[in-house]
MIKEDO-895032 format. One record per residue: residue in one letter; x, y, z negated of N, C-alpha, C, O, CB in turn. Coordinates in pm, whole numbers, padded with zeros to 5 digits, always signed. Glycine has a CB too. Example, Ala and Ser with C-alpha at 12.3 -4.5 7.8 and 13.67 -1.06 7.14 Angstrom:
2
A+01319-00569-00780+01230-00450-00780+01320-00330-00780+01424-00332-00846+01131-00447-00905
S+01285-00225-00708+01367-00106-00714+01290+00003-00787+01341+00114-00804+01408-00060-00572
This chain:
66
M+04529-00358+01725+04402-00351+01655+04331-00486+01651+04277-00523+01547+04313-00247+01719
P+04329-00561+01763+04263-00692+01756+04329-00786+01656+04262-00870+01596+04263-00756+01894
G+04460-00772+01638+04528-00856+01541+04483-00828+01399+04470-00920+01318+04678-00837+01551
V+04459-00701+01369+04412-00663+01235+04272-00718+01211+04243-00770+01104+04413-00508+01218
L+04186-00706+01311+04050-00759+01297+04051-00911+01280+03975-00965+01200+03965-00721+01419
R+04136-00978+01355+04145-01123+01344+04194-01163+01205+04145-01260+01148+04240-01180+01453
L+04290-01088+01151+04342-01116+01017+04233-01096+00913+04216-01179+00823+04463-01027+00986
L+04158-00986+00924+04051-00959+00827+03941-01064+00833+03895-01112+00730+03992-00821+00851
T+03900-01100+00954+03792-01198+00965+03837-01336+00921+03757-01413+00868+03742-01204+01108
S+03963-01369+00941+04010-01501+00897+04014-01511+00745+04002-01620+00690+04148-01530+00955
R+04031-01398+00677+04034-01400+00530+03895-01385+00469+03870-01437+00361+04125-01290+00478
V+03807-01315+00537+03673-01289+00483+03578-01404+00513+03491-01435+00432+03618-01158+00539
A+03592-01467+00628+03497-01570+00671+03484-01685+00572+03371-01725+00544+03539-01624+00805
P+03591-01742+00517+03573-01852+00421+03498-01809+00295+03423-01887+00238+03707-01910+00382
V+03519-01686+00251+03450-01637+00131+03302-01624+00158+03220-01662+00074+03509-01502+00086
V+03266-01572+00274+03125-01553+00308+03057-01688+00326+02942-01704+00286+03112-01468+00436
R+03125-01783+00385+03066-01915+00407+03042-01990+00276+02949-02069+00267+03155-01998+00498
S+03125-01966+00175+03112-02040+00050+03004-01983-00042+02965-02048-00138+03244-02041-00023
Q+02954-01862-00014+02851-01803-00098+02716-01864-00065+02683-01886+00052+02848-01650-00080
T+02638-01890-00169+02504-01942-00149+02405-01849-00218+02438-01783-00317+02491-02087-00204
A+02286-01845-00166+02182-01759-00223+02119-01828-00344+02111-01951-00349+02074-01727-00117
N+02076-01747-00439+02008-01800-00557+01858-01804-00530+01785-01714-00572+02040-01715-00683
L+01814-01906-00462+01673-01921-00431+01612-02020-00527+01673-02122-00561+01653-01966-00284
G+01492-01991-00570+01422-02083-00660+01305-02147-00589+01232-02080-00516+01376-02010-00786
S+01287-02274-00611+01176-02343-00548+01063-02370-00647+00964-02434-00614+01223-02474-00485
R+01080-02322-00769+00978-02341-00872+00898-02213-00889+00942-02106-00847+01042-02384-01006
P+00782-02223-00951+00706-02101-00982+00782-02016-01085+00873-02065-01151+00566-02136-01036
A+00744-01892-01096+00809-01802-01191+00789-01852-01333+00687-01913-01365+00753-01659-01176
Q+00888-01827-01418+00879-01872-01557+00777-01792-01635+00703-01847-01716+01016-01862-01625
D+00771-01661-01610+00678-01574-01682+00582-01510-01583+00621-01471-01472+00754-01465-01762
K+00458-01500-01623+00359-01431-01540+00380-01280-01556+00407-01232-01666+00214-01472-01579
I+00366-01208-01447+00378-01062-01451+00238-01006-01467+00147-01040-01392+00448-01006-01322
G+00221-00919-01566+00090-00865-01597+00046-00755-01502+00123-00707-01419+00089-00813-01737
V-00080-00717-01518-00138-00613-01433-00072-00478-01461-00047-00402-01368-00290-00604-01456
V-00045-00449-01586+00016-00320-01622+00156-00310-01563+00194-00206-01509+00021-00303-01776
E+00234-00416-01574+00370-00415-01519+00368-00400-01368+00450-00328-01311+00444-00542-01559
T+00276-00469-01302+00265-00460-01157+00224-00320-01114+00281-00265-01020+00164-00563-01105
T+00127-00263-01183+00081-00128-01151+00193-00026-01172+00212+00063-01090-00041-00091-01235
F+00266-00040-01281+00376+00052-01309+00484+00041-01202+00534+00143-01154+00436+00023-01448
A+00521-00081-01164+00626-00101-01064+00583-00044-00928+00662+00023-00862+00660-00250-01051
L+00461-00071-00887+00413-00018-00759+00405+00134-00762+00434+00200-00662+00276-00077-00724
G+00366+00190-00876+00362+00335-00890+00500+00398-00878+00517+00502-00814+00300+00373-01022
M+00600+00335-00940+00736+00388-00933+00793+00378-00792+00861+00469-00745+00826+00313-01032
F+00766+00266-00725+00812+00253-00586+00746+00358-00498+00812+00420-00414+00781+00112-00532
S+00617+00380-00517+00546+00480-00437+00602+00619-00464+00622+00697-00371+00396+00478-00468
L+00628+00650-00589+00683+00780-00624+00823+00798-00565+00857+00906-00516+00688+00797-00777
A+00903+00693-00570+01039+00702-00516+01040+00722-00365+01127+00789-00311+01118+00577-00553
I+00942+00663-00297+00939+00674-00151+00865+00799-00106+00912+00871-00018+00873+00549-00090
L+00750+00827-00166+00667+00938-00120+00697+01070-00189+00662+01176-00136+00523+00904-00140
G+00761+01067-00304+00789+01189-00379+00874+01290-00303+00833+01406-00290+00857+01155-00506
P+00991+01251-00252+01074+01348-00180+01007+01405-00055+01018+01525-00027+01204+01284-00141
S+00938+01321+00020+00872+01372+00141+00756+01464+00103+00731+01563+00173+00821+01256+00229
G+00686+01434-00004+00580+01523-00051+00633+01657-00096+00571+01760-00072+00504+01458-00165
W+00749+01656-00161+00813+01781-00205+00847+01867-00084+00823+01988-00084+00940+01751-00288
I+00903+01806+00018+00941+01881+00138+00817+01937+00206+00816+02053+00247+01019+01791+00236
L+00712+01856+00219+00590+01905+00283+00524+02016+00202+00467+02108+00259+00492+01791+00304
A+00530+02008+00070+00469+02111-00014+00545+02243-00006+00486+02349-00023+00463+02064-00158
H+00675+02238+00021+00757+02358+00027+00801+02390+00170+00902+02457+00191+00880+02341-00061
L+00725+02345+00267+00760+02365+00407+00764+02514+00443+00849+02556+00521+00662+02293+00496
E+00673+02591+00389+00672+02735+00419+00798+02803+00367+00848+02896+00430+00548+02802+00358
D+00850+02758+00254+00974+02816+00201+01091+02787+00294+01181+02870+00309+01003+02761+00061
Y+01091+02671+00356+01199+02635+00447+01189+02712+00579+01291+02736+00645+01199+02485+00474
R+01068+02750+00618+01047+02819+00745+01080+02968+00737+01104+03031+00840+00904+02801+00790
K+01081+03025+00618+01106+03169+00604+01244+03205+00656+01343+03138+00629+01092+03212+00457
K+01246+03314+00732+01373+03365+00782+01415+03481+00694+01336+03572+00668+01364+03407+00932
E+01537+03477+00650+01585+03585+00563+01682+03674+00635+01733+03770+00577+01650+03528+00438
């Protein structure tokens, strides 16, 4: 097993080392508007809080014993 891990890491390590991140040091090219920001934050909130809200709203249905 250690031989397999050594073989995998020896082949993967050069690929990982050669990758660079696409970081920008300049300001954004386009300004993001208030409507776009509000929409994006709303969608993130819905994606995170929606499922937990659904479960909490239907908690009594989950507690029922049949």
